[in-house]
C-alpha positions as CSV (number, residue, x, y, z in Angstrom):
1,X,56.9,-149.8,7.5
2,X,57.2,-146.0,7.2
3,X,59.6,-144.6,4.6
4,X,59.4,-140.9,5.1
5,X,55.8,-140.1,4.4
6,X,55.2,-143.3,2.5
7,X,54.0,-146.7,3.8
8,X,55.8,-149.6,2.2
9,X,55.2,-153.3,2.6
10,X,56.3,-156.5,0.9
11,X,53.4,-158.5,-0.3
12,X,53.8,-162.1,-1.6
13,X,52.9,-163.0,-5.1
14,X,53.4,-166.6,-4.2
15,X,56.2,-169.0,-3.4
16,X,57.6,-171.5,-5.9
17,X,60.6,-173.9,-6.4
18,X,63.0,-173.6,-9.3
19,X,66.1,-175.3,-10.6
20,X,69.1,-174.1,-8.5
21,X,71.4,-174.2,-11.5
22,X,69.2,-171.7,-13.4
23,X,69.2,-169.3,-10.5
24,X,73.0,-169.3,-10.3
25,X,74.2,-169.8,-13.9
26,X,77.9,-170.2,-14.1
27,X,78.4,-170.4,-10.3
28,X,79.5,-174.0,-9.5
29,X,77.0,-176.0,-7.6
30,X,79.3,-176.8,-4.7
31,X,79.4,-173.1,-4.0
32,X,75.7,-172.1,-4.4
33,X,74.3,-175.2,-2.6
34,X,76.2,-174.2,0.6
35,X,73.9,-171.1,0.8
36,X,70.8,-172.5,-0.9
37,X,70.5,-176.3,-0.3
38,X,68.4,-177.8,-3.1
39,X,65.7,-180.5,-2.7
40,X,65.9,-184.0,-4.3
41,X,64.8,-182.4,-7.6
42,X,67.7,-179.9,-7.6
43,X,65.3,-177.1,-6.9
44,X,65.5,-174.2,-4.4
45,X,62.6,-172.3,-2.8
46,X,61.9,-168.8,-4.2
47,X,59.5,-166.0,-3.1
48,X,57.9,-163.4,-5.3
49,X,58.3,-160.3,-3.1
50,X,56.2,-157.6,-4.6
51,X,56.2,-154.2,-3.0
52,X,53.1,-152.2,-2.0
53,X,53.7,-148.4,-1.7
54,X,51.0,-146.2,-0.3
55,X,51.3,-142.4,-0.4
56,X,47.9,-141.4,1.0
57,X,46.4,-140.9,-2.4
58,X,47.5,-143.9,-4.4
59,X,48.1,-147.6,-3.8
60,X,51.0,-148.6,-5.9
61,X,52.2,-152.1,-6.6
62,X,55.6,-153.1,-7.9
63,X,55.5,-156.4,-9.7
64,X,52.7,-159.0,-9.5
65,X,54.2,-162.4,-9.0
66,X,53.2,-165.3,-11.3
67,X,49.4,-165.0,-10.8
68,X,46.7,-167.7,-11.0
69,X,47.0,-168.8,-14.7
70,X,49.7,-171.4,-14.4
71,X,48.7,-174.8,-15.8
72,X,48.4,-177.8,-13.6
73,X,51.6,-179.1,-15.0
74,X,53.4,-175.8,-14.3
75,X,52.1,-175.7,-10.8
76,X,53.4,-179.2,-10.1
77,X,56.8,-178.5,-11.7
78,X,57.2,-175.3,-9.7
79,X,55.3,-176.4,-6.6
80,X,53.6,-173.1,-6.9
81,X,51.0,-171.8,-4.5
82,X,47.3,-172.3,-5.4
83,X,44.8,-169.6,-5.8
84,X,45.7,-165.9,-6.1
85,X,48.4,-165.4,-3.5
86,X,49.0,-161.7,-4.3
87,X,45.3,-160.9,-3.9
88,X,45.3,-162.7,-0.6
89,X,48.5,-160.9,0.5
90,X,46.8,-157.5,-0.3
91,X,43.7,-158.5,1.6
92,X,45.9,-158.8,4.7
93,X,46.6,-155.1,4.3
94,X,42.9,-154.3,3.9
95,X,43.1,-153.9,0.1
96,X,41.1,-155.4,-2.8
97,X,42.2,-155.8,-6.4
98,X,40.0,-152.7,-7.2
99,X,42.0,-150.6,-4.7
100,X,45.3,-150.7,-6.7
101,X,45.9,-147.5,-8.7
102,X,49.3,-148.1,-10.3
103,X,51.2,-151.3,-11.2
104,X,54.9,-150.9,-12.1
105,X,56.8,-153.8,-13.6
106,X,60.6,-154.3,-13.0
107,X,60.3,-156.5,-16.2
108,X,57.7,-158.7,-17.8
109,X,58.9,-162.2,-17.1
110,X,56.1,-164.6,-16.1
111,X,57.0,-164.5,-12.4
112,X,56.8,-160.7,-12.3
113,X,53.9,-159.9,-14.6
114,X,51.8,-163.0,-14.6
115,X,49.6,-161.7,-11.8
116,X,48.5,-158.6,-13.8
117,X,45.8,-160.7,-15.4
118,X,43.6,-163.6,-14.2
119,X,40.9,-166.0,-15.4
120,X,37.4,-164.9,-14.3
121,X,34.3,-167.0,-13.6
122,X,33.5,-167.3,-17.3
123,X,37.0,-168.6,-18.2
124,X,38.0,-165.3,-19.8
125,X,41.4,-163.6,-19.1
126,X,40.7,-160.2,-17.5
127,X,42.8,-157.5,-15.7
128,X,43.6,-158.5,-12.2
129,X,43.7,-154.8,-11.1
130,X,40.9,-153.2,-13.2
131,X,41.5,-149.7,-12.0
132,X,45.2,-149.6,-12.3
133,X,47.5,-147.9,-14.7
134,X,50.2,-150.4,-15.8
135,X,53.8,-149.1,-16.3
136,X,56.7,-150.8,-18.1
137,X,59.8,-149.8,-19.9
138,X,59.2,-149.5,-23.6
139,X,62.3,-151.6,-24.5
140,X,61.0,-154.4,-22.2
141,X,57.6,-154.2,-23.8
142,X,59.0,-154.5,-27.3
143,X,61.0,-157.6,-26.4
144,X,58.2,-159.2,-24.4
145,X,55.6,-158.8,-27.2
146,X,57.9,-159.5,-30.2
147,X,57.2,-163.2,-30.3
148,X,60.9,-164.3,-30.3
149,X,60.9,-168.1,-30.1
150,X,63.8,-168.2,-27.6
151,X,61.8,-165.9,-25.2
152,X,58.5,-167.8,-25.4
153,X,58.8,-169.4,-22.0
154,X,60.0,-166.2,-20.3
155,X,57.1,-164.1,-21.7
156,X,54.0,-166.2,-22.0
157,X,51.7,-164.3,-24.3
158,X,48.6,-165.0,-22.3
159,X,50.1,-162.7,-19.7
160,X,50.5,-159.9,-22.3
161,X,47.8,-160.2,-25.0
162,X,45.1,-158.5,-23.0
163,X,47.5,-155.7,-21.9
164,X,48.2,-154.9,-25.6
165,X,44.6,-153.8,-26.1
166,X,43.4,-152.7,-22.6
167,X,44.4,-149.0,-23.0
168,X,45.9,-148.9,-19.5
169,X,49.6,-149.5,-20.3
170,X,52.0,-146.5,-20.0
171,X,55.4,-147.1,-21.6
172,X,58.3,-145.2,-20.2
173,X,61.8,-144.6,-21.7
174,X,64.8,-144.8,-19.5
175,X,65.3,-143.2,-16.0
176,X,62.2,-141.2,-15.2
177,X,59.9,-140.3,-12.3
178,X,56.9,-142.7,-12.6
179,X,54.8,-141.2,-9.8
180,X,56.0,-138.8,-7.1
181,X,58.5,-140.6,-4.9
182,X,59.1,-143.6,-7.3
183,X,61.6,-143.4,-10.2
184,X,63.0,-145.9,-12.6
185,X,66.7,-146.8,-13.2
186,X,67.3,-149.0,-16.2
187,X,70.0,-151.6,-15.6
188,X,69.6,-154.0,-18.5
189,X,71.5,-157.2,-17.9
190,X,68.8,-159.6,-16.9
191,X,66.7,-158.4,-19.8
192,X,67.4,-155.5,-22.1
193,X,64.7,-153.4,-20.5
194,X,65.1,-154.5,-16.9
195,X,64.7,-151.7,-14.3
196,X,65.1,-151.2,-10.6
197,X,62.7,-149.0,-8.8
198,X,63.9,-146.3,-6.4
199,X,61.4,-145.2,-3.7
200,X,62.3,-141.9,-2.0
201,X,60.6,-139.8,0.7
202,X,61.9,-137.2,3.1
203,X,65.6,-138.2,2.8
204,X,64.9,-142.0,3.1
205,X,65.0,-144.5,0.2
206,X,64.5,-148.1,-0.8
207,X,65.5,-149.9,-3.9
208,X,63.4,-152.7,-5.4
209,X,66.1,-154.7,-7.1
210,X,64.1,-156.9,-9.4
211,X,66.3,-159.6,-10.9
212,X,69.5,-157.6,-11.0
213,X,70.1,-159.1,-7.6
214,X,67.3,-161.6,-6.9
215,X,68.2,-162.7,-3.4
216,X,70.7,-161.9,-0.7
217,X,72.7,-164.9,-1.9
218,X,73.3,-163.1,-5.1
219,X,75.2,-160.2,-3.5
220,X,78.6,-161.4,-4.8
221,X,79.0,-159.4,-8.0
222,X,79.9,-162.5,-10.1
223,X,76.9,-164.5,-8.9
224,X,74.3,-164.1,-11.6
225,X,71.3,-165.9,-13.0
226,X,71.5,-168.4,-15.8
227,X,68.5,-166.5,-17.3
228,X,70.4,-163.2,-17.7
229,X,70.6,-162.2,-21.4
230,X,73.7,-160.1,-20.8
231,X,75.7,-161.5,-17.8
232,X,78.5,-159.0,-17.9
233,X,76.0,-156.1,-18.0
234,X,74.3,-157.6,-15.0
235,X,77.5,-157.7,-13.1
236,X,78.4,-154.1,-13.8
237,X,74.9,-152.8,-13.1
238,X,74.6,-154.8,-9.9
239,X,77.8,-153.4,-8.5
240,X,76.7,-149.9,-9.4
241,X,73.3,-150.2,-7.8
242,X,74.5,-151.9,-4.6
243,X,77.2,-149.2,-4.2
244,X,74.4,-146.6,-4.5
245,X,72.3,-148.4,-1.9
246,X,75.2,-148.3,0.6
247,X,76.1,-144.7,-0.2
248,X,72.5,-143.6,0.5
249,X,71.8,-146.0,3.4
250,X,68.9,-147.2,1.3
251,X,66.9,-150.4,2.0
252,X,67.5,-153.2,-0.5
253,X,64.4,-155.2,-1.4
254,X,65.1,-158.7,-2.8
255,X,62.3,-159.9,-5.1
256,X,63.0,-163.7,-4.8
257,X,64.5,-164.2,-1.4
258,X,62.4,-166.6,0.7
259,X,64.1,-165.6,3.9
260,X,65.2,-161.9,3.7
261,X,62.8,-159.6,1.9
262,X,64.6,-156.4,2.8
263,X,67.9,-155.4,4.3
264,X,70.5,-152.8,4.9
265,X,73.8,-153.7,3.2
266,X,77.5,-153.3,3.8
267,X,80.6,-153.9,1.8
268,X,82.4,-157.2,2.4
269,X,86.0,-158.0,1.4
270,X,85.2,-161.6,0.6
271,X,81.7,-161.4,-0.9
272,X,81.7,-157.8,-2.3
273,X,78.5,-157.0,-0.5
274,X,76.6,-158.5,2.5
275,X,73.6,-158.0,4.6
276,X,74.2,-155.6,7.5
277,X,70.7,-155.7,9.0
278,X,68.0,-158.1,8.0
279,X,64.7,-156.2,8.0
280,X,62.6,-159.3,7.3
281,X,59.5,-158.6,5.2
282,X,58.7,-155.1,6.3
């Protein structure tokens, strides 16, 4: 899809199934299961909708999905896709892992940063995109690499250890232009360093929402993830970002929605915000 003079496309980092209660936190199950019916293990399907942005000079990737390093047990528990789904998705756009110039992380949880590294033929963990600069918020990086016991599952260190020493990580502080046409907006809430990414060109814009609003079912302001470290902050930040999207007629990109990758939004008296135009997966 053309966005001004940019080409943007959603590329899958893999589908998986996860506990529905975790994805809706304090929202009562009788409410969320109406819009996301769970399976017999109480799980709901989720996508990892990464975003490919091409400006004619660079191939830029926002988020990387969960990658190929999950253990057999994790793959069974999540019913995660085999292989390297993100690499396969990029191949459908004529790109190899070597063609990616920049990788930007909304945050560093396993399902967003796991695909930045892979296991090679010798069993070693290597960079999945060897020619890419890797960009993350400094606050997110500090939390992800601090080794806090309560965050161990969210930030598996085998996703991050190589990045510590590879010399390709650029840490940014706050709301900055990362590359021409893409800027960060720190929201916090889901994690202290969580950011949304705003893509702009020739008066058109799109917003990669990360986990501040993971799916179209999370458009009600009070519907947040059980994984949010600061639920009230998520609610405030989400309302602000969604209002900005409507005010600028931007495209909202949902990083975990298995049915609606991108949409135009509208205000809704009952649900706060709603999908006005389903744009599919661009």
